[in-house]
ZAMARGU-4260 file (C-alpha; in steps of 0.2 Angstrom, whole numbers, plus 5000, padded with zeros to 4 digits):
<rodrens>
0) 4645/4901/5315 | 4652/4893/5299 | 4643/4878/5291 | 4644/4868/5275 | 4633/4877/5263
5) 4635/4867/5247 | 4617/4861/5249 | 4613/4878/5240 | 4623/4873/5224 | 4618/4865/5208
10) 4634/4856/5204 | 4633/4837/5207 | 4651/4837/5212 | 4648/4850/5225 | 4632/4841/5231
15) 4642/4825/5234 | 4651/4835/5248 | 4636/4844/5255 | 4635/4832/5270 | 4654/4832/5274
20) 4658/4838/5291 | 4669/4850/5283 | 4662/4868/5283 | 4664/4869/5264 | 4660/4886/5255
25) 4658/4888/5237 | 4671/4899/5228 | 4666/4918/5228 | 4669/4935/5237 | 4660/4929/5252
30) 4673/4915/5255 | 4687/4927/5253 | 4679/4939/5265 | 4678/4925/5278 | 4696/4921/5276
35) 4701/4939/5279 | 4689/4942/5293 | 4696/4927/5302 | 4714/4928/5296 | 4714/4911/5290
40) 4722/4904/5274 | 4710/4896/5262 | 4711/4877/5258 | 4705/4876/5240 | 4700/4859/5235
45) 4696/4856/5216 | 4688/4841/5208 | 4674/4834/5198 | 4660/4821/5200 | 4668/4807/5189
50) 4685/4808/5198 | 4690/4792/5207 | 4704/4799/5217 | 4693/4814/5222 | 4681/4801/5229
55) 4695/4792/5238 | 4701/4808/5247 | 4683/4813/5251 | 4680/4796/5260 | 4697/4796/5269
60) 4698/4814/5274 | 4683/4825/5271 | 4671/4812/5279 | 4683/4809/5293 | 4677/4819/5308
65) 4694/4822/5316 | 4702/4828/5300 | 4686/4839/5296 | 4687/4847/5313 | 4706/4851/5310
70) 4701/4859/5293 | 4687/4869/5301 | 4698/4875/5315 | 4713/4881/5304 | 4706/4885/5287
75) 4692/4893/5277 | 4688/4878/5266 | 4682/4881/5248 | 4676/4867/5236 | 4676/4870/5217
80) 4669/4859/5203 | 4683/4861/5190 | 4670/4858/5176 | 4659/4871/5182 | 4673/4884/5185
85) 4686/4880/5173 | 4693/4898/5175 | 4697/4894/5193 | 4704/4877/5189 | 4715/4883/5175
90) 4722/4897/5185 | 4727/4887/5201 | 4732/4872/5191 | 4745/4883/5182 | 4750/4889/5199
95) 4753/4871/5205 | 4764/4869/5190 | 4774/4885/5195 | 4777/4876/5211 | 4785/4862/5202
100) 4772/4850/5207 | 4763/4837/5196 | 4745/4842/5191 | 4730/4832/5193 | 4714/4830/5203
105) 4709/4832/5217 | 4719/4848/5217 | 4723/4854/5234 | 4730/4872/5236 | 4733/4883/5250
110) 4730/4902/5247 | 4732/4918/5257 | 4715/4926/5262 | 4716/4936/5246 | 4717/4921/5236
115) 4735/4920/5231 | 4742/4902/5231 | 4758/4898/5241 | 4759/4879/5242 | 4749/4864/5236
120) 4748/4847/5229 | 4735/4834/5223 | 4729/4819/5233 | 4735/4817/5250 | 4732/4801/5260
125) 4725/4803/5278 | 4741/4797/5286 | 4759/4797/5281 | 4765/4783/5270 | 4774/4778/5254
130) 4784/4794/5254 | 4768/4805/5255 | 4764/4816/5270 | 4747/4813/5279 | 4734/4826/5276
135) 4732/4830/5294 | 4751/4833/5296 | 4750/4844/5280 | 4736/4854/5288 | 4746/4857/5304
140) 4762/4862/5295 | 4754/4874/5283 | 4744/4882/5297 | 4760/4884/5307 | 4770/4891/5292
145) 4756/4904/5288 | 4756/4911/5306 | 4775/4909/5310 | 4783/4913/5293 | 4771/4927/5286
150) 4785/4935/5276 | 4791/4919/5268 | 4772/4915/5264 | 4769/4932/5257 | 4785/4932/5246
155) 4781/4915/5239 | 4763/4920/5235 | 4769/4936/5227 | 4781/4927/5216 | 4768/4914/5210
160) 4756/4928/5207 | 4769/4938/5197 | 4773/4922/5187 | 4755/4919/5183 | 4753/4937/5176
165) 4768/4935/5166 | 4760/4921/5156 | 4757/4931/5140 | 4759/4932/5121 | 4775/4937/5112
170) 4770/4940/5094 | 4781/4933/5081 | 4782/4925/5064 | 4777/4908/5060 | 4786/4895/5048
175) 4777/4890/5033 | 4779/4872/5036 | 4771/4873/5053 | 4759/4858/5050 | 4772/4847/5042
180) 4786/4851/5056 | 4773/4848/5070 | 4767/4832/5062 | 4785/4825/5060 | 4789/4829/5079
185) 4773/4821/5084 | 4775/4806/5074 | 4791/4802/5083 | 4782/4801/5099 | 4769/4788/5093
190) 4769/4771/5100 | 4771/4761/5083 | 4765/4745/5091 | 4750/4750/5101 | 4746/4767/5095
195) 4743/4783/5105 | 4758/4792/5112 | 4772/4781/5120 | 4771/4776/5138 | 4757/4775/5150
200) 4745/4781/5155 | 4738/4783/5137 | 4725/4797/5133 | 4715/4798/5117 | 4723/4814/5112
205) 4711/4817/5097 | 4717/4835/5093 | 4735/4828/5091 | 4729/4813/5079 | 4718/4825/5069
210) 4734/4835/5066 | 4743/4819/5060 | 4728/4816/5049 | 4728/4833/5042 | 4746/4832/5038
215) 4743/4815/5029 | 4729/4823/5018 | 4742/4837/5014 | 4757/4826/5010 | 4750/4808/5007
220) 4764/4801/5018 | 4758/4784/5023 | 4767/4784/5040 | 4755/4798/5046 | 4739/4789/5041
225) 4746/4772/5048 | 4749/4781/5065 | 4731/4787/5066 | 4723/4772/5060 | 4733/4761/5072
230) 4728/4772/5087 | 4710/4772/5083 | 4709/4753/5079 | 4718/4749/5095 | 4707/4760/5105
235) 4691/4753/5096 | 4696/4736/5101 | 4704/4739/5118 | 4697/4739/5135 | 4696/4758/5135
240) 4680/4755/5124 | 4664/4749/5132 | 4660/4735/5121 | 4643/4732/5128 | 4636/4750/5130
245) 4647/4760/5119 | 4658/4775/5123 | 4676/4777/5128 | 4683/4779/5145 | 4694/4794/5149
250) 4711/4785/5147 | 4720/4769/5149 | 4731/4767/5164 | 4743/4755/5154 | 4751/4756/5137
255) 4740/4743/5129 | 4723/4752/5130 | 4718/4737/5141 | 4713/4745/5158 | 4703/4760/5158
260) 4701/4774/5171 | 4682/4770/5170 | 4674/4787/5170 | 4666/4792/5153 | 4667/4810/5148
265) 4657/4819/5135 | 4672/4829/5128 | 4682/4813/5124 | 4668/4804/5116 | 4663/4819/5105
270) 4680/4822/5099 | 4682/4803/5095 | 4666/4803/5085 | 4673/4818/5075 | 4690/4810/5072
275) 4684/4792/5068 | 4671/4800/5056 | 4685/4810/5048 | 4696/4795/5045 | 4681/4784/5040
280) 4677/4796/5026 | 4694/4791/5018 | 4696/4773/5023 | 4678/4766/5025 | 4684/4755/5039
285) 4669/4745/5045 | 4676/4745/5063 | 4676/4764/5064 | 4659/4765/5057 | 4653/4752/5070
290) 4661/4762/5084 | 4654/4779/5079 | 4637/4772/5078 | 4638/4763/5095 | 4645/4778/5103
295) 4632/4790/5096 | 4619/4777/5102 | 4627/4778/5119 | 4626/4797/5119 | 4607/4796/5116
300) 4604/4782/5128 | 4614/4788/5143 | 4620/4806/5141 | 4604/4815/5135 | 4600/4829/5148
305) 4587/4843/5149 | 4581/4851/5133 | 4590/4838/5122 | 4608/4844/5127 | 4621/4832/5134
310) 4627/4828/5151 | 4645/4830/5157 | 4650/4813/5163 | 4648/4796/5170 | 4657/4791/5186
315) 4672/4778/5187 | 4664/4771/5203 | 4648/4762/5207 | 4643/4754/5223 | 4659/4761/5230
320) 4671/4753/5218 | 4680/4759/5203 | 4675/4749/5187 | 4663/4738/5196 | 4649/4741/5184
325) 4659/4736/5169 | 4669/4721/5173 | 4664/4702/5174 | 4670/4686/5181 | 4670/4671/5170
330) 4656/4663/5180 | 4645/4678/5177 | 4647/4677/5158 | 4644/4658/5158 | 4628/4661/5168
335) 4621/4674/5157 | 4626/4667/5140 | 4626/4648/5143 | 4632/4639/5127 | 4636/4655/5118
340) 4649/4659/5132 | 4664/4649/5124 | 4664/4659/5108 | 4661/4675/5117 | 4675/4672/5130
345) 4687/4668/5116 | 4684/4684/5106 | 4684/4695/5121 | 4699/4688/5130 | 4690/4682/5146
350) 4697/4669/5158 | 4694/4662/5175 | 4709/4672/5181 | 4704/4688/5173 | 4714/4702/5166
355) 4712/4715/5180 | 4711/4712/5198 | 4703/4695/5196 | 4689/4701/5185 | 4688/4703/5166
360) 4688/4719/5156 | 4680/4716/5139 | 4693/4718/5125 | 4696/4713/5107 | 4714/4718/5106
365) 4719/4702/5098 | 4706/4706/5084 | 4711/4721/5074 | 4696/4720/5063 | 4678/4714/5064
370) 4674/4696/5060 | 4663/4689/5047 | 4645/4696/5047 | 4637/4680/5054 | 4650/4679/5069
375) 4647/4698/5073 | 4629/4695/5073 | 4631/4681/5086 | 4642/4692/5096 | 4629/4706/5095
380) 4616/4694/5103 | 4628/4690/5117 | 4632/4708/5120 | 4613/4713/5121 | 4611/4699/5134
385) 4625/4705/5144 | 4620/4723/5143 | 4603/4718/5150 | 4611/4709/5164 | 4622/4724/5167
390) 4608/4736/5168 | 4602/4727/5185 | 4619/4732/5193 | 4621/4748/5203 | 4624/4762/5190
395) 4639/4774/5191 | 4635/4792/5196 | 4629/4803/5182 | 4634/4821/5182 | 4619/4829/5172
400) 4625/4847/5172 | 4626/4854/5154 | 4642/4863/5149 | 4642/4874/5134 | 4659/4870/5128
405) 4658/4852/5129 | 4641/4852/5121 | 4648/4862/5107 | 4660/4848/5104 | 4646/4835/5104
410) 4635/4846/5092 | 4649/4848/5079 | 4653/4829/5080 | 4635/4824/5078 | 4632/4836/5064
415) 4647/4830/5054 | 4644/4812/5058 | 4626/4813/5053 | 4630/4820/5036 | 4644/4807/5033
420) 4634/4792/5038 | 4617/4798/5031 | 4608/4800/5048 | 4597/4815/5048 | 4591/4811/5066
425) 4609/4814/5072 | 4609/4831/5064 | 4592/4835/5071 | 4598/4830/5089 | 4613/4842/5086
430) 4602/4856/5081 | 4590/4853/5096 | 4605/4854/5108 | 4611/4869/5100 | 4594/4878/5101
435) 4593/4874/5119 | 4610/4881/5123 | 4607/4897/5113 | 4591/4900/5122 | 4592/4893/5140
440) 4610/4896/5142 | 4610/4914/5136 | 4607/4930/5146 | 4596/4944/5140 | 4611/4954/5134
445) 4616/4939/5123 | 4630/4933/5133 | 4633/4914/5135 | 4633/4905/5152 | 4645/4891/5155
450) 4634/4878/5165 | 4616/4873/5167 | 4608/4862/5179 | 4591/4861/5188 | 4584/4875/5178
455) 4598/4887/5182 | 4611/4894/5170 | 4626/4899/5179 | 4644/4907/5178 | 4651/4918/5165
460) 4656/4909/5149 | 4674/4906/5145 | 4683/4907/5129 | 4680/4888/5125 | 4661/4890/5126
465) 4661/4903/5112 | 4674/4894/5102 | 4666/4877/5102 | 4649/4883/5100 | 4654/4894/5085
470) 4662/4879/5077 | 4647/4869/5080 | 4636/4883/5072 | 4647/4883/5056 | 4646/4863/5056
475) 4627/4864/5057 | 4627/4877/5043 | 4637/4866/5032 | 4625/4851/5034 | 4608/4860/5034
480) 4611/4876/5024 | 4602/4886/5038 | 4611/4903/5038 | 4604/4908/5055 | 4618/4897/5061
485) 4631/4909/5053 | 4622/4924/5060 | 4623/4917/5077 | 4641/4913/5075 | 4645/4931/5070
490) 4636/4937/5085 | 4646/4926/5097 | 4662/4929/5087 | 4660/4948/5089 | 4657/4946/5108
495) 4672/4935/5109 | 4683/4948/5100 | 4676/4962/5111 | 4677/4954/5128 | 4691/4940/5127
500) 4702/4947/5113 | 4719/4955/5116 | 4720/4970/5104 | 4738/4973/5108 | 4746/4956/5105
505) 4732/4946/5097 | 4724/4930/5103 | 4711/4927/5116 | 4710/4927/5135 | 4701/4912/5144
510) 4690/4924/5153 | 4681/4940/5149 | 4687/4957/5153 | 4671/4960/5164 | 4671/4943/5172
515) 4674/4940/5191 | 4692/4946/5195 | 4704/4932/5198 | 4723/4934/5201 | 4727/4933/5183
520) 4718/4931/5166 | 4725/4916/5159 | 4728/4913/5140 | 4735/4898/5132 | 4738/4890/5115
525) 4740/4873/5124 | 4727/4859/5122 | 4720/4851/5138 | 4709/4835/5136 | 4698/4848/5126
530) 4705/4858/5112 | 4712/4875/5115 | 4699/4889/5112 | 4712/4899/5104 | 4715/4886/5091
535) 4696/4883/5088 | 4694/4902/5086 | 4707/4902/5072 | 4697/4889/5062 | 4681/4899/5065
540) 4688/4915/5059 | 4695/4907/5044 | 4678/4901/5039 | 4669/4917/5043 | 4681/4926/5032
545) 4676/4915/5017 | 4658/4916/5021 | 4656/4934/5023 | 4670/4941/5012 | 4676/4951/5027
550) 4695/4951/5028 | 4694/4957/5046 | 4691/4939/5051 | 4706/4932/5042 | 4717/4946/5050
555) 4710/4941/5067 | 4715/4923/5064 | 4732/4927/5058 | 4736/4939/5073 | 4730/4925/5084
560) 4742/4913/5077 | 4757/4925/5078 | 4752/4929/5096 | 4758/4911/5100 | 4773/4910/5089
565) 4785/4907/5104 | 4776/4891/5111 | 4772/4885/5093 | 4791/4886/5090 | 4796/4878/5106
570) 4783/4864/5109 | 4771/4864/5095 | 4765/4846/5099 | 4756/4853/5114 | 4747/4865/5102
575) 4738/4853/5090 | 4722/4863/5090 | 4731/4879/5085 | 4740/4871/5071 | 4724/4863/5065
580) 4717/4880/5065 | 4732/4886/5055 | 4728/4872/5043 | 4710/4878/5041 | 4716/4895/5038
585) 4730/4890/5025 | 4721/4876/5017 | 4702/4880/5018 | 4692/4870/5005 | 4677/4882/5001
590) 4664/4872/4991 | 4650/4882/4983 | 4635/4874/4975 | 4624/4885/4965 | 4606/4878/4963
595) 4591/4873/4973 | 4597/4864/4989 | 4582/4852/4989 | 4585/4847/4971 | 4591/4829/4967
600) 4606/4835/4959 | 4611/4846/4974 | 4608/4833/4986 | 4619/4821/4976 | 4633/4834/4976
605) 4631/4837/4995 | 4631/4818/4999 | 4648/4817/4989 | 4655/4832/4999 | 4651/4823/5015
610) 4658/4807/5010 | 4676/4815/5008 | 4688/4818/5022 | 4689/4837/5022 | 4693/4844/5039
615) 4696/4861/5033 | 4679/4861/5024 | 4666/4875/5021 | 4650/4872/5011 | 4638/4884/5004
620) 4623/4881/4993 | 4617/4897/4984 | 4601/4899/4975 | 4602/4902/4957 | 4595/4920/4958
625) 4607/4925/4973 | 4623/4934/4971 | 4639/4924/4975 | 4649/4928/4991 | 4658/4944/4989
630) 4675/4938/4993 | 4673/4922/4982 | 4686/4922/4968 | 4674/4914/4956 | 4661/4928/4959
635) 4666/4939/4944 | 4667/4925/4931 | 4651/4915/4936 | 4637/4914/4923 | 4623/4903/4928
640) 4615/4893/4914 | 4601/4884/4925 | 4611/4869/4929 | 4618/4865/4946 | 4635/4872/4946
645) 4649/4868/4958 | 4666/4877/4962 | 4679/4871/4973 | 4690/4885/4980 | 4707/4885/4989
650) 4712/4902/4995 | 4711/4914/4981 | 4709/4902/4967 | 4694/4892/4962 | 4691/4878/4950
655) 4682/4880/4934 | 4663/4878/4936 | 4658/4859/4935 | 4641/4852/4932 | 4645/4834/4931
660) 4645/4824/4948 | 4660/4813/4942 | 4670/4829/4938 | 4665/4836/4955 | 4671/4820/4964
665) 4688/4821/4955 | 4690/4839/4962 | 4686/4834/4980 | 4698/4819/4979
</rodrens>
């Protein structure tokens, strides 16, 4: 007798569905065996805890006794948390694309009992309407097709499976102007009025705008910097930003950054902290500093999970309504702020009519910059009062599972921002989260696990886990000088090469060679909302080559780039992280300080390094009595005279040694 067994899971998303009348099974061999035993197709439903439309379909269909009974009679029903199992999500989302269907969540796919997809879609309403078939009708038609048209279903499933396995690398040569060419093409897609990419919805796209920023630092072209600054400023003042509690929503549904899709994801906020810090290091824009500090404060206040690591997300919905926690009526503002309300409503664009479904989303889109300090202080007091009032509302759901890859992004961002803004507590928090993952989420054989919750580390790590945590380790080494981070990065990079690498074509697969067998091992240079693991690994290998003097790592990075020559040539704008990795490989700034790290001179030099916008940066402090790195071009010429000495190296050339802070600053600039 089948039953819903999601009560045995740890994923908050799966636990949301444990009381559905649907006989949900988690993904695994047992579910496939059931499908084969009963000769039923599999209904695969993929979503995540903060997904609004996942909740809608759950309420409309999965909690509907009649639809649930139909599902139980005709299918083996499998529920997957896409964040907990990104390998399954990536594979079957790719399959949906091969069916010429638009992607998104909830992902609804129909599979053969062996797991091969043959038809699917995303959200289905319970009954037909607005040109969309009703879910109950879909269930009946798919069941009929599976049993009455077995040959057609088998051919369709086989064709999709063949296409999935054909997604591979075709090595080739790369143009020398890869960064500049990609930046030019990307710039043409930027909304010159509102920032972001043209059209709606508008996603933050941090990797793409980091690409533009890197290209600006290389070329000095003002249009590149203007596109990045406009985008960050509009986001920072728009409704996509939570002006009371801090943090950015996942995207804006409009082209103005006004109306957010209210869920907040760790990965967006981590990447935006990183990008805003990088831009602030050049511009010193007070608005960007304020948003970085507020977003970090939100991370610590609302996203800190077990062991000092960070939780995955906050839901879009609360009390059954999207955005209810975040929006205000004019009367509510007046009641809380009293005589302060008039000024506050003027600045935050609040009216009796509202700007979204009769309510007000807080926004400062009419103010591209901050106001005078006294006015900002008055607004801060009002925001504190409103935040206290908001705390009494029903809170959005909190997905407190810890994901290794997303935490890697957050750790790197906190380390770099902590160094830039002189906040050692941020660096300490980054180190604490890293330590938790390196211990609690590592198996006895040294292999990482992807997800952790309720005391259980689960599921094989994917490429992005290793890539983002290696990047985080090198960022922590930069800002602390602790070489154990480099040692850990080397261990993980060797594991990545051994279990994820393609020795024939170059590049890395998303899943390990000894992971659970799926229909295909996906590999992609393309960014999702998170950066491509292949792109991040190129940057990691570039830094390891400089740190160790081992040319193997540089060759590995070069082969990884050449492995994706075709997609880089055809649609480079979707491969921003890979191109950013290319920039780190070709434009690495290796800064070597020879002296005692704790000395006043060394600390002054380090502070200067962290004040500069250097996305392709590597920092080493070497004691006076230690040998210089074996691959460092300056190693043969160096003669230490007791003073703090600095070298700034690019590729195979290093500056003359400098001991003067002003001269060192000039080199960095």
